[in-house]
N, CA, C and O atoms as CSV, one atom per row, in Angstrom:
chain,resi,resn,atom,element,x,y,z
A,1,MET,N,N,30.384,-113.180,27.692
A,1,MET,CA,C,31.349,-112.191,26.809
A,1,MET,C,C,31.293,-110.399,26.636
A,1,MET,O,O,30.784,-109.605,25.845
A,2,SER,N,N,31.954,-110.343,27.608
A,2,SER,CA,C,31.158,-109.078,27.172
A,2,SER,C,C,33.291,-108.341,26.566
A,2,SER,O,O,34.422,-108.591,26.983
A,3,GLY,N,N,32.565,-107.205,25.173
A,3,GLY,CA,C,33.600,-106.577,24.597
A,3,GLY,C,C,34.649,-107.193,23.944
A,3,GLY,O,O,35.565,-106.501,23.500
A,4,GLN,N,N,34.650,-108.433,23.818
A,4,GLN,CA,C,35.398,-109.797,22.819
A,4,GLN,C,C,34.928,-110.177,21.988
A,4,GLN,O,O,33.816,-110.695,22.087
A,5,LYS,N,N,35.547,-110.083,20.877
A,5,LYS,CA,C,34.861,-110.291,20.265
A,5,LYS,C,C,34.859,-112.681,19.957
A,5,LYS,O,O,35.615,-113.581,20.321
A,6,ARG,N,N,33.817,-112.633,19.301
A,6,ARG,CA,C,34.153,-114.399,19.686
A,6,ARG,C,C,35.267,-114.767,18.230
A,6,ARG,O,O,35.365,-113.918,17.344
A,7,ARG,N,N,36.043,-116.095,18.139
A,7,ARG,CA,C,36.037,-116.947,16.687
A,7,ARG,C,C,35.549,-117.708,16.479
A,7,ARG,O,O,35.197,-118.638,17.205
A,8,THR,N,N,35.308,-117.430,14.888
A,8,THR,CA,C,34.424,-118.902,13.875
A,8,THR,C,C,35.279,-119.548,13.337
A,8,THR,O,O,36.335,-119.132,12.860
A,9,SER,N,N,34.721,-121.043,13.392
A,9,SER,CA,C,36.242,-121.576,11.965
A,9,SER,C,C,35.563,-121.320,10.272
A,9,SER,O,O,35.882,-121.960,9.270
A,10,THR,N,N,34.340,-119.949,10.381
A,10,THR,CA,C,33.595,-119.813,8.936
A,10,THR,C,C,34.259,-119.585,8.250
A,10,THR,O,O,35.164,-118.895,8.721
A,11,PRO,N,N,34.366,-119.808,7.172
A,11,PRO,CA,C,35.295,-119.196,6.008
A,11,PRO,C,C,35.077,-117.486,5.780
A,11,PRO,O,O,33.989,-116.952,5.994
A,12,LYS,N,N,36.293,-116.727,5.312
A,12,LYS,CA,C,36.126,-115.475,5.754
A,12,LYS,C,C,35.814,-114.748,4.556
A,12,LYS,O,O,36.249,-115.127,3.468
A,13,ARG,N,N,35.078,-113.713,4.681
A,13,ARG,CA,C,34.348,-112.211,3.322
A,13,ARG,C,C,35.442,-111.997,3.099
A,13,ARG,O,O,36.301,-111.731,3.940
A,14,VAL,N,N,35.618,-112.098,1.672
A,14,VAL,CA,C,36.045,-110.941,0.882
A,14,VAL,C,C,35.252,-109.649,0.500
A,14,VAL,O,O,34.032,-109.533,0.381
A,15,ALA,N,N,36.300,-108.633,0.322
A,15,ALA,CA,C,35.498,-107.556,-0.233
A,15,ALA,C,C,34.533,-107.513,-1.202
A,15,ALA,O,O,34.496,-106.483,-1.876
A,16,GLN,N,N,33.957,-108.145,-1.373
A,16,GLN,CA,C,32.527,-108.841,-2.719
A,16,GLN,C,C,31.673,-109.766,-1.963
A,16,GLN,O,O,30.701,-110.146,-2.616
A,17,GLY,N,N,31.757,-110.218,-0.820
A,17,GLY,CA,C,31.090,-110.878,-0.244
A,17,GLY,C,C,31.364,-112.244,-0.716
A,17,GLY,O,O,30.575,-113.168,-0.513
A,18,LYS,N,N,32.520,-112.384,-1.369
A,18,LYS,CA,C,32.636,-114.366,-1.790
A,18,LYS,C,C,33.812,-114.874,-0.297
A,18,LYS,O,O,34.612,-114.298,0.439
A,19,ARG,N,N,33.303,-116.200,-0.473
A,19,ARG,CA,C,33.756,-116.737,0.401
A,19,ARG,C,C,35.299,-117.539,0.390
A,19,ARG,O,O,35.466,-118.263,-0.591
A,20,VAL,N,N,36.134,-117.495,1.121
A,20,VAL,CA,C,37.733,-117.948,0.720
A,20,VAL,C,C,37.889,-119.599,1.524
A,20,VAL,O,O,38.359,-119.728,2.655
A,21,GLN,N,N,37.576,-120.328,0.990
A,21,GLN,CA,C,37.712,-121.588,1.064
A,21,GLN,C,C,39.561,-122.230,1.080
A,21,GLN,O,O,40.550,-122.494,0.395
A,22,PRO,N,N,39.169,-122.200,1.998
A,22,PRO,CA,C,40.799,-122.882,2.718
A,22,PRO,C,C,41.436,-123.894,1.453
A,22,PRO,O,O,40.650,-124.626,0.851
A,23,LYS,N,N,42.357,-123.887,1.228
A,23,LYS,CA,C,43.000,-124.463,0.243
A,23,LYS,C,C,43.153,-126.625,0.541
A,23,LYS,O,O,43.832,-127.024,1.487
A,24,CYS,N,N,42.629,-127.371,-0.146
A,24,CYS,CA,C,43.194,-128.347,-0.002
A,24,CYS,C,C,43.944,-129.059,-1.038
A,24,CYS,O,O,43.685,-129.021,-2.241
A,25,ARG,N,N,45.161,-129.894,-0.324
A,25,ARG,CA,C,45.654,-130.586,-1.004
A,25,ARG,C,C,45.307,-131.339,-2.417
A,25,ARG,O,O,44.100,-131.569,-2.492
A,26,PRO,N,N,45.822,-131.646,-3.205
A,26,PRO,CA,C,45.415,-132.306,-4.248
A,26,PRO,C,C,45.132,-134.090,-4.042
A,26,PRO,O,O,45.557,-133.648,-2.974
A,27,ARG,N,N,44.998,-134.836,-4.006
A,27,ARG,CA,C,45.175,-135.998,-3.765
A,27,ARG,C,C,45.419,-137.319,-5.005
A,27,ARG,O,O,45.060,-137.302,-6.183
A,28,PRO,N,N,46.100,-138.335,-4.307
A,28,PRO,CA,C,47.401,-138.659,-5.139
A,28,PRO,C,C,46.200,-139.576,-6.327
A,28,PRO,O,O,45.067,-139.986,-6.074
A,29,ALA,N,N,46.789,-139.641,-7.303
A,29,ALA,CA,C,45.924,-140.344,-8.605
A,29,ALA,C,C,46.014,-141.825,-8.520
A,29,ALA,O,O,45.316,-142.442,-9.325
A,30,THR,N,N,46.358,-142.145,-8.131
A,30,THR,CA,C,46.612,-143.396,-7.441
A,30,THR,C,C,47.360,-143.972,-5.717
A,30,THR,O,O,48.087,-143.125,-5.198
A,31,VAL,N,N,47.239,-144.842,-5.202
A,31,VAL,CA,C,47.379,-144.969,-4.658
A,31,VAL,C,C,48.583,-146.542,-4.199
A,31,VAL,O,O,48.442,-147.764,-4.250
A,32,PRO,N,N,49.747,-145.561,-3.761
A,32,PRO,CA,C,51.203,-146.162,-4.464
A,32,PRO,C,C,50.768,-147.938,-3.739
A,32,PRO,O,O,49.810,-148.200,-3.013
A,33,GLN,N,N,51.689,-148.765,-4.180
A,33,GLN,CA,C,51.302,-150.105,-3.945
A,33,GLN,C,C,52.690,-150.331,-3.000
A,33,GLN,O,O,53.775,-149.752,-3.057
A,34,PRO,N,N,52.019,-151.848,-1.747
A,34,PRO,CA,C,52.956,-151.555,-0.907
A,34,PRO,C,C,54.567,-152.127,-1.359
A,34,PRO,O,O,54.512,-152.939,-2.282
A,35,ALA,N,N,55.573,-151.914,-0.997
A,35,ALA,CA,C,56.808,-152.747,-1.344
A,35,ALA,C,C,56.545,-154.803,-1.315
A,35,ALA,O,O,56.579,-155.339,-0.207
A,36,PRO,N,N,56.416,-155.291,-2.010
A,36,PRO,CA,C,56.067,-157.052,-1.862
A,36,PRO,C,C,56.769,-157.411,-0.676
A,36,PRO,O,O,57.549,-156.664,-0.084
A,37,LEU,N,N,56.570,-158.193,-0.452
A,37,LEU,CA,C,57.525,-158.934,0.691
A,37,LEU,C,C,57.826,-160.493,0.560
A,37,LEU,O,O,57.259,-161.584,0.617
A,38,GLN,N,N,58.984,-159.955,0.363
A,38,GLN,CA,C,60.380,-161.221,-0.703
A,38,GLN,C,C,60.189,-162.616,-0.163
A,38,GLN,O,O,60.844,-162.746,0.871
A,39,LEU,N,N,59.725,-163.378,-0.395
A,39,LEU,CA,C,59.767,-164.850,0.488
A,39,LEU,C,C,61.526,-165.554,0.487
A,39,LEU,O,O,62.310,-165.316,-0.432
A,40,ASP,N,N,61.722,-166.039,1.162
A,40,ASP,CA,C,63.010,-166.692,1.724
A,40,ASP,C,C,63.119,-167.557,0.528
A,40,ASP,O,O,62.228,-167.706,-0.308
A,41,SER,N,N,64.219,-168.081,0.517
A,41,SER,CA,C,64.214,-169.472,-0.779
A,41,SER,C,C,63.982,-170.559,0.237
A,41,SER,O,O,63.246,-171.380,-0.308
A,42,ARG,N,N,64.195,-170.846,1.148
A,42,ARG,CA,C,64.189,-171.709,2.447
A,42,ARG,C,C,63.076,-171.543,3.221
A,42,ARG,O,O,63.447,-170.941,4.229
A,43,LEU,N,N,61.894,-171.765,3.273
A,43,LEU,CA,C,60.724,-171.334,4.589
A,43,LEU,C,C,59.999,-173.093,4.823
A,43,LEU,O,O,59.461,-173.926,4.093
A,44,THR,N,N,60.351,-172.998,6.154
A,44,THR,CA,C,59.886,-174.181,7.098
A,44,THR,C,C,59.411,-173.747,8.640
A,44,THR,O,O,59.378,-172.557,8.952
A,45,ILE,N,N,59.074,-174.725,9.509
A,45,ILE,CA,C,58.355,-174.058,10.385
A,45,ILE,C,C,59.499,-173.234,11.648
A,45,ILE,O,O,59.194,-172.874,12.785
A,46,ALA,N,N,60.606,-173.143,11.078
A,46,ALA,CA,C,61.465,-172.687,12.104
A,46,ALA,C,C,61.741,-170.859,12.034
A,46,ALA,O,O,62.259,-170.107,12.859
A,47,GLN,N,N,60.985,-170.521,10.320
A,47,GLN,CA,C,60.793,-169.569,10.179
A,47,GLN,C,C,58.934,-169.369,10.062
A,47,GLN,O,O,58.578,-168.964,8.956
A,48,ALA,N,N,58.314,-169.503,10.617
A,48,ALA,CA,C,57.080,-169.533,10.612
A,48,ALA,C,C,56.795,-168.544,11.562
A,48,ALA,O,O,55.928,-167.797,11.109
A,49,ALA,N,N,57.231,-168.152,12.924
A,49,ALA,CA,C,56.742,-167.282,13.448
A,49,ALA,C,C,57.036,-165.568,12.812
A,49,ALA,O,O,56.165,-164.783,12.438
A,50,ASP,N,N,58.263,-165.380,12.841
A,50,ASP,CA,C,58.489,-164.249,11.357
A,50,ASP,C,C,58.028,-164.383,10.300
A,50,ASP,O,O,57.809,-163.519,9.451
A,51,LEU,N,N,57.845,-165.467,10.267
A,51,LEU,CA,C,56.386,-164.658,8.778
A,51,LEU,C,C,55.177,-164.371,9.169
A,51,LEU,O,O,54.542,-163.567,8.486
A,52,HIS,N,N,54.619,-164.903,10.252
A,52,HIS,CA,C,53.715,-164.742,10.380
A,52,HIS,C,C,52.492,-163.499,11.565
A,52,HIS,O,O,51.328,-163.295,11.910
A,53,ARG,N,N,54.422,-162.865,11.768
A,53,ARG,CA,C,54.165,-161.137,12.069
A,53,ARG,C,C,54.304,-160.360,11.536
A,53,ARG,O,O,53.968,-159.220,11.858
A,54,SER,N,N,55.110,-160.837,10.040
A,54,SER,CA,C,55.306,-160.008,8.885
A,54,SER,C,C,53.686,-159.625,8.285
A,54,SER,O,O,53.275,-158.466,8.237
A,55,LEU,N,N,52.974,-160.675,7.904
A,55,LEU,CA,C,52.142,-161.185,7.530
A,55,LEU,C,C,50.301,-160.318,8.205
A,55,LEU,O,O,49.246,-159.938,7.698
A,56,ALA,N,N,50.975,-160.411,9.688
A,56,ALA,CA,C,49.594,-159.403,10.257
A,56,ALA,C,C,49.826,-158.374,10.552
A,56,ALA,O,O,49.026,-157.624,11.112
A,57,ALA,N,N,51.296,-158.018,10.161
A,57,ALA,CA,C,51.173,-156.131,10.628
A,57,ALA,C,C,50.629,-155.796,8.806
A,57,ALA,O,O,49.902,-154.819,8.626
A,58,ARG,N,N,50.998,-156.569,7.716
A,58,ARG,CA,C,50.593,-156.236,6.847
A,58,ARG,C,C,48.937,-156.456,6.473
A,58,ARG,O,O,48.439,-155.936,5.475
A,59,LEU,N,N,48.272,-157.184,7.290
A,59,LEU,CA,C,46.927,-157.464,7.496
A,59,LEU,C,C,46.898,-155.850,7.737
A,59,LEU,O,O,46.759,-154.939,6.921
A,60,ALA,N,N,47.058,-155.828,8.984
A,60,ALA,CA,C,46.606,-154.669,10.466
A,60,ALA,C,C,46.685,-153.993,8.991
A,60,ALA,O,O,45.773,-154.201,8.191
A,61,ASP,N,N,47.628,-153.301,8.701
A,61,ASP,CA,C,47.541,-151.780,7.703
A,61,ASP,C,C,46.330,-151.603,6.921
A,61,ASP,O,O,45.892,-150.526,6.515
A,62,GLY,N,N,45.645,-153.184,6.681
A,62,GLY,CA,C,44.390,-153.184,5.963
A,62,GLY,C,C,44.509,-152.312,4.440
A,62,GLY,O,O,43.650,-151.648,3.860
A,63,GLY,N,N,45.644,-152.549,4.142
A,63,GLY,CA,C,46.539,-151.709,2.515
A,63,GLY,C,C,46.381,-153.211,1.613
A,63,GLY,O,O,45.907,-154.166,2.228
A,64,PRO,N,N,46.690,-153.356,0.493
A,64,PRO,CA,C,46.757,-154.336,-0.395
A,64,PRO,C,C,48.151,-155.192,0.660
A,64,PRO,O,O,48.894,-154.656,1.482
A,65,VAL,N,N,48.099,-156.617,0.237
A,65,VAL,CA,C,49.759,-157.556,0.435
A,65,VAL,C,C,49.864,-158.221,-0.756
A,65,VAL,O,O,49.167,-158.900,-1.510
A,66,VAL,N,N,50.922,-157.813,-0.669
A,66,VAL,CA,C,51.685,-158.463,-2.066
A,66,VAL,C,C,52.708,-159.426,-1.897
A,66,VAL,O,O,53.307,-159.045,-0.891
A,67,LEU,N,N,53.247,-160.462,-2.315
A,67,LEU,CA,C,53.943,-160.890,-1.911
A,67,LEU,C,C,54.814,-161.672,-3.073
A,67,LEU,O,O,54.140,-162.068,-4.024
A,68,ASP,N,N,56.141,-161.927,-3.113
A,68,ASP,CA,C,56.518,-162.232,-4.164
A,68,ASP,C,C,57.806,-163.294,-3.252
A,68,ASP,O,O,58.675,-162.982,-2.438
A,69,GLY,N,N,57.318,-164.900,-3.986
A,69,GLY,CA,C,57.483,-166.399,-3.938
A,69,GLY,C,C,58.764,-166.489,-4.751
A,69,GLY,O,O,59.512,-167.325,-4.244
A,70,SER,N,N,59.205,-166.000,-5.683
A,70,SER,CA,C,59.963,-166.298,-6.833
A,70,SER,C,C,61.351,-167.043,-6.472
A,70,SER,O,O,61.936,-167.781,-7.266
A,71,ARG,N,N,61.864,-166.703,-4.966
A,71,ARG,CA,C,63.122,-166.895,-4.778
A,71,ARG,C,C,62.917,-168.389,-3.667
A,71,ARG,O,O,63.847,-168.773,-2.958
A,72,VAL,N,N,61.947,-168.883,-3.688
A,72,VAL,CA,C,60.713,-169.615,-2.667
A,72,VAL,C,C,61.631,-171.550,-3.585
A,72,VAL,O,O,61.298,-172.176,-4.591
A,73,GLU,N,N,62.629,-171.764,-2.677
A,73,GLU,CA,C,63.484,-173.267,-3.420
A,73,GLU,C,C,63.338,-174.554,-2.788
A,73,GLU,O,O,63.957,-175.611,-2.919
A,74,GLU,N,N,62.159,-174.127,-1.919
A,74,GLU,CA,C,61.765,-175.204,-0.513
A,74,GLU,C,C,60.981,-174.870,0.097
A,74,GLU,O,O,60.991,-173.640,0.137
A,75,ILE,N,N,59.906,-175.462,0.894
A,75,ILE,CA,C,58.735,-174.675,1.507
A,75,ILE,C,C,57.702,-175.621,1.750
A,75,ILE,O,O,56.959,-176.126,0.909
A,76,ASP,N,N,57.730,-175.881,3.389
A,76,ASP,CA,C,56.670,-177.190,4.372
A,76,ASP,C,C,55.339,-176.805,4.468
A,76,ASP,O,O,54.784,-175.833,3.956
A,77,THR,N,N,54.735,-177.979,5.429
A,77,THR,CA,C,53.618,-177.934,4.878
A,77,THR,C,C,53.122,-176.582,5.710
A,77,THR,O,O,52.295,-175.745,5.348
A,78,ALA,N,N,53.793,-176.630,6.785
A,78,ALA,CA,C,53.027,-175.554,7.619
A,78,ALA,C,C,53.361,-173.912,7.507
A,78,ALA,O,O,53.111,-173.071,8.370
A,79,MET,N,N,53.878,-173.734,6.448
A,79,MET,CA,C,54.362,-172.746,5.573
A,79,MET,C,C,52.925,-172.483,4.624
A,79,MET,O,O,52.139,-171.563,4.852
A,80,LEU,N,N,52.776,-173.428,3.590
A,80,LEU,CA,C,52.092,-173.450,2.971
A,80,LEU,C,C,50.592,-172.744,3.784
A,80,LEU,O,O,50.002,-171.685,3.569
A,81,GLN,N,N,50.356,-173.747,4.676
A,81,GLN,CA,C,49.210,-173.904,5.374
A,81,GLN,C,C,48.995,-172.305,6.093
A,81,GLN,O,O,47.898,-171.751,6.158
A,82,LEU,N,N,50.451,-171.640,6.669
A,82,LEU,CA,C,50.446,-170.108,7.056
A,82,LEU,C,C,49.897,-169.101,5.732
A,82,LEU,O,O,49.154,-168.185,6.084
A,83,LEU,N,N,50.064,-169.154,4.928
A,83,LEU,CA,C,50.156,-168.695,3.456
A,83,LEU,C,C,48.774,-169.027,3.131
A,83,LEU,O,O,47.957,-168.112,3.234
A,84,ALA,N,N,48.513,-169.768,2.890
A,84,ALA,CA,C,46.877,-169.733,2.706
A,84,ALA,C,C,45.678,-169.647,4.099
A,84,ALA,O,O,44.464,-169.828,4.012
A,85,SER,N,N,46.484,-169.313,5.355
A,85,SER,CA,C,45.218,-168.830,5.971
A,85,SER,C,C,45.550,-167.424,5.611
A,85,SER,O,O,44.654,-166.597,5.783
A,86,LEU,N,N,46.629,-167.042,5.165
A,86,LEU,CA,C,46.697,-165.159,5.020
A,86,LEU,C,C,45.640,-164.571,3.687
A,86,LEU,O,O,45.104,-163.546,3.266
A,87,TRP,N,N,45.766,-165.743,3.457
A,87,TRP,CA,C,44.320,-165.770,1.595
A,87,TRP,C,C,43.728,-165.478,1.977
A,87,TRP,O,O,43.423,-164.288,1.909
A,88,ARG,N,N,42.919,-166.605,2.889
A,88,ARG,CA,C,41.520,-166.682,3.415
A,88,ARG,C,C,41.428,-165.127,4.424
A,88,ARG,O,O,40.598,-164.246,4.199
A,89,THR,N,N,42.041,-165.091,5.079
A,89,THR,CA,C,42.013,-164.111,6.419
A,89,THR,C,C,42.370,-162.788,5.625
A,89,THR,O,O,42.451,-161.842,6.409
A,90,ALA,N,N,42.596,-162.449,4.371
A,90,ALA,CA,C,42.490,-161.268,3.749
A,90,ALA,C,C,41.151,-161.215,2.722
A,90,ALA,O,O,40.621,-160.193,2.286
A,91,GLN,N,N,40.856,-162.265,2.528
A,91,GLN,CA,C,39.556,-162.413,1.481
A,91,GLN,C,C,38.572,-161.774,2.621
A,91,GLN,O,O,37.939,-160.793,2.231
A,92,GLU,N,N,38.264,-162.344,4.489
A,92,GLU,CA,C,36.995,-161.822,4.996
A,92,GLU,C,C,37.218,-160.847,4.527
A,92,GLU,O,O,36.541,-160.429,3.588
A,93,ARG,N,N,38.447,-160.046,5.142
A,93,ARG,CA,C,38.668,-158.719,5.562
A,93,ARG,C,C,38.280,-157.336,4.413
A,93,ARG,O,O,38.302,-156.105,4.407
A,94,GLY,N,N,37.916,-158.533,3.471
A,94,GLY,CA,C,38.175,-157.932,1.891
A,94,GLY,C,C,39.799,-157.001,1.759
A,94,GLY,O,O,39.832,-156.032,1.000
A,95,ILE,N,N,41.000,-157.381,2.511
A,95,ILE,CA,C,42.076,-156.802,1.675
A,95,ILE,C,C,42.583,-157.277,0.378
A,95,ILE,O,O,42.792,-158.484,0.503
A,96,PRO,N,N,42.902,-156.848,-0.916
A,96,PRO,CA,C,43.694,-157.564,-1.640
A,96,PRO,C,C,44.867,-157.903,-1.047
A,96,PRO,O,O,45.553,-157.420,-0.147
A,97,CYS,N,N,44.972,-159.315,-2.118
A,97,CYS,CA,C,46.139,-160.222,-1.316
A,97,CYS,C,C,46.452,-160.701,-3.276
A,97,CYS,O,O,45.599,-160.946,-4.130
A,98,ALA,N,N,47.638,-160.682,-3.381
A,98,ALA,CA,C,48.128,-161.132,-4.798
A,98,ALA,C,C,49.955,-161.054,-4.222
A,98,ALA,O,O,50.645,-160.510,-3.360
A,99,TRP,N,N,50.102,-162.250,-5.685
A,99,TRP,CA,C,51.506,-162.882,-5.826
A,99,TRP,C,C,52.390,-161.466,-7.064
A,99,TRP,O,O,51.791,-160.967,-8.017
A,100,GLN,N,N,53.117,-161.290,-6.868
A,100,GLN,CA,C,54.435,-160.556,-7.875
A,100,GLN,C,C,54.582,-161.394,-8.878
A,100,GLN,O,O,54.142,-161.333,-10.026
A,101,ALA,N,N,55.677,-162.711,-8.001
A,101,ALA,CA,C,55.617,-163.916,-8.040
A,101,ALA,C,C,56.203,-165.031,-7.789
A,101,ALA,O,O,57.189,-164.939,-7.059
A,102,ALA,N,N,55.754,-166.654,-8.368
A,102,ALA,CA,C,55.800,-167.698,-7.533
A,102,ALA,C,C,56.424,-168.822,-8.467
A,102,ALA,O,O,56.220,-169.298,-9.584
A,103,SER,N,N,57.341,-168.996,-7.347
A,103,SER,CA,C,58.132,-170.246,-8.383
A,103,SER,C,C,57.843,-171.381,-8.359
A,103,SER,O,O,56.954,-171.918,-7.699
A,104,ASP,N,N,58.708,-171.924,-9.214
A,104,ASP,CA,C,57.545,-173.039,-9.904
A,104,ASP,C,C,58.186,-174.152,-8.107
A,104,ASP,O,O,57.547,-175.200,-8.197
A,105,ALA,N,N,58.641,-174.190,-7.425
A,105,ALA,CA,C,59.070,-175.101,-6.185
A,105,ALA,C,C,57.967,-174.714,-6.022
A,105,ALA,O,O,56.998,-175.287,-6.522
A,106,LEU,N,N,57.855,-173.347,-5.070
A,106,LEU,CA,C,56.543,-173.011,-4.430
A,106,LEU,C,C,55.482,-173.824,-4.995
A,106,LEU,O,O,55.008,-174.784,-4.389
A,107,ARG,N,N,55.016,-173.372,-6.404
A,107,ARG,CA,C,53.459,-173.722,-6.852
A,107,ARG,C,C,53.550,-176.011,-6.958
A,107,ARG,O,O,52.700,-176.900,-6.998
A,108,HIS,N,N,54.631,-175.976,-6.956
A,108,HIS,CA,C,54.336,-177.858,-6.996
A,108,HIS,C,C,54.319,-178.100,-5.432
A,108,HIS,O,O,53.672,-179.111,-5.159
A,109,ALA,N,N,54.737,-177.590,-4.561
A,109,ALA,CA,C,54.953,-178.087,-3.340
A,109,ALA,C,C,53.449,-177.410,-2.895
A,109,ALA,O,O,53.017,-178.055,-1.940
A,110,ALA,N,N,52.526,-176.324,-3.283
A,110,ALA,CA,C,51.451,-175.886,-2.807
A,110,ALA,C,C,50.136,-177.364,-3.747
A,110,ALA,O,O,49.090,-177.752,-3.226
A,111,ALA,N,N,50.572,-177.754,-4.855
A,111,ALA,CA,C,49.287,-178.228,-5.562
A,111,ALA,C,C,49.894,-179.485,-4.466
A,111,ALA,O,O,49.111,-179.532,-3.517
A,112,LEU,N,N,50.969,-180.459,-4.300
A,112,LEU,CA,C,50.969,-181.411,-4.143
A,112,LEU,C,C,50.357,-181.281,-2.562
A,112,LEU,O,O,49.799,-182.358,-2.346
A,113,ILE,N,N,50.279,-180.734,-1.818
A,113,ILE,CA,C,49.513,-180.843,-0.393
A,113,ILE,C,C,47.737,-179.980,-0.696
A,113,ILE,O,O,46.843,-179.874,0.145
A,114,GLY,N,N,47.716,-179.602,-1.812
A,114,GLY,CA,C,46.613,-179.457,-2.237
A,114,GLY,C,C,45.795,-178.521,-1.755
A,114,GLY,O,O,44.586,-178.495,-1.524
A,115,VAL,N,N,47.268,-177.231,-1.569
A,115,VAL,CA,C,46.390,-175.576,-1.109
A,115,VAL,C,C,46.735,-174.924,-2.532
A,115,VAL,O,O,46.311,-173.771,-2.454
A,116,ALA,N,N,47.384,-175.148,-3.967
A,116,ALA,CA,C,47.383,-174.041,-4.841
A,116,ALA,C,C,46.305,-173.102,-4.938
A,116,ALA,O,O,46.428,-171.885,-5.075
A,117,GLU,N,N,44.859,-173.988,-4.828
A,117,GLU,CA,C,43.744,-173.347,-5.286
A,117,GLU,C,C,43.588,-172.292,-4.993
A,117,GLU,O,O,43.277,-171.326,-5.690
A,118,ALA,N,N,44.016,-172.453,-2.716
A,118,ALA,CA,C,43.528,-171.571,-1.859
A,118,ALA,C,C,44.433,-170.315,-2.047
A,118,ALA,O,O,44.001,-169.240,-1.634
A,119,LEU,N,N,45.743,-170.379,-2.683
A,119,LEU,CA,C,46.602,-169.004,-3.287
A,119,LEU,C,C,46.310,-168.731,-4.196
A,119,LEU,O,O,47.304,-168.288,-4.771
A,120,HIS,N,N,45.845,-168.710,-4.540
A,120,HIS,CA,C,45.386,-167.997,-6.301
A,120,HIS,C,C,46.145,-167.991,-6.644
A,120,HIS,O,O,46.552,-166.867,-6.351
A,121,PHE,N,N,47.093,-168.590,-7.330
A,121,PHE,CA,C,48.241,-168.295,-8.038
A,121,PHE,C,C,47.347,-167.672,-9.369
A,121,PHE,O,O,46.150,-167.819,-9.619
A,122,VAL,N,N,48.907,-166.559,-10.482
A,122,VAL,CA,C,47.783,-166.735,-11.504
A,122,VAL,C,C,49.077,-166.831,-12.713
A,122,VAL,O,O,50.263,-167.000,-12.429
A,123,GLY,N,N,48.643,-166.711,-13.800
A,123,GLY,CA,C,49.420,-167.366,-14.502
A,123,GLY,C,C,49.533,-168.884,-15.247
A,123,GLY,O,O,48.648,-169.521,-15.816
A,124,SER,N,N,51.019,-169.236,-15.017
A,124,SER,CA,C,50.735,-170.762,-14.909
A,124,SER,C,C,49.932,-171.724,-14.048
A,124,SER,O,O,49.794,-171.625,-12.828
A,125,ASP,N,N,49.338,-172.815,-14.951
A,125,ASP,CA,C,49.460,-174.057,-14.077
A,125,ASP,C,C,49.954,-174.584,-12.554
A,125,ASP,O,O,51.040,-175.165,-12.533
A,126,PRO,N,N,49.192,-174.415,-11.205
A,126,PRO,CA,C,49.881,-174.562,-10.690
A,126,PRO,C,C,50.143,-176.151,-10.074
A,126,PRO,O,O,50.410,-176.409,-8.900
A,127,VAL,N,N,50.005,-177.055,-11.099
A,127,VAL,CA,C,50.937,-177.751,-11.130
A,127,VAL,C,C,51.272,-178.511,-12.178
A,127,VAL,O,O,50.947,-179.673,-12.418
A,128,ARG,N,N,52.088,-177.615,-12.914
A,128,ARG,CA,C,52.595,-177.320,-13.807
A,128,ARG,C,C,54.213,-178.405,-13.566
A,128,ARG,O,O,54.830,-177.881,-12.638
A,129,GLY,N,N,55.020,-179.697,-14.115
A,129,GLY,CA,C,55.644,-179.900,-13.320
A,129,GLY,C,C,55.750,-181.507,-13.259
A,129,GLY,O,O,56.603,-182.387,-13.369
A,130,LEU,N,N,54.152,-181.334,-12.977
A,130,LEU,CA,C,54.294,-182.729,-11.946
A,130,LEU,C,C,54.165,-183.961,-12.073
A,130,LEU,O,O,53.025,-184.314,-12.376
A,131,ASP,N,N,55.483,-185.351,-11.863
A,131,ASP,CA,C,55.337,-185.957,-12.943
A,131,ASP,C,C,54.352,-187.269,-12.770
A,131,ASP,O,O,54.549,-188.356,-12.226
A,132,HIS,N,N,53.829,-187.017,-13.086
A,132,HIS,CA,C,52.133,-187.782,-13.440
A,132,HIS,C,C,51.440,-187.663,-14.255
A,132,HIS,O,O,50.877,-186.604,-14.531
A,133,ALA,N,N,51.250,-189.165,-15.092
A,133,ALA,CA,C,50.251,-189.178,-15.878
A,133,ALA,C,C,48.865,-189.063,-16.090
A,133,ALA,O,O,48.308,-189.931,-15.417
A,134,PRO,N,N,48.041,-188.372,-16.730
A,134,PRO,CA,C,46.527,-187.467,-16.742
A,134,PRO,C,C,45.864,-189.412,-16.529
A,134,PRO,O,O,46.385,-190.482,-16.844
A,135,ALA,N,N,44.480,-189.053,-15.833
A,135,ALA,CA,C,43.970,-190.111,-15.476
A,135,ALA,C,C,43.363,-190.526,-16.772
A,135,ALA,O,O,42.732,-191.580,-16.849
């Protein structure tokens, strides 16, 4: 290069030989939590494809997955299996997965088919409300 100065990406020098560092934006103290995915009141195989797409998108983002099952009144086995698969996949990928809320109907159905433990309900007993006597 004849007679031209090369520009470099090194920090500029100021009058007293100190370097000026580029300003960095401060990082937020906490990462914002995603909005919970609100489950419908009726969850059957008819809604499975839509819910699967929504859950897959949340997993692909890699951020925490939060579900709100407070409105669930009816849920079939296919949907419970889909939710259990979500928890297993999230765990394998190291993605936090949690319930914001889970209705009694959701907990009851999960307990009846044996996936309550896989769904990691927190709080009250997942088999609460089952009408059977202890053995």
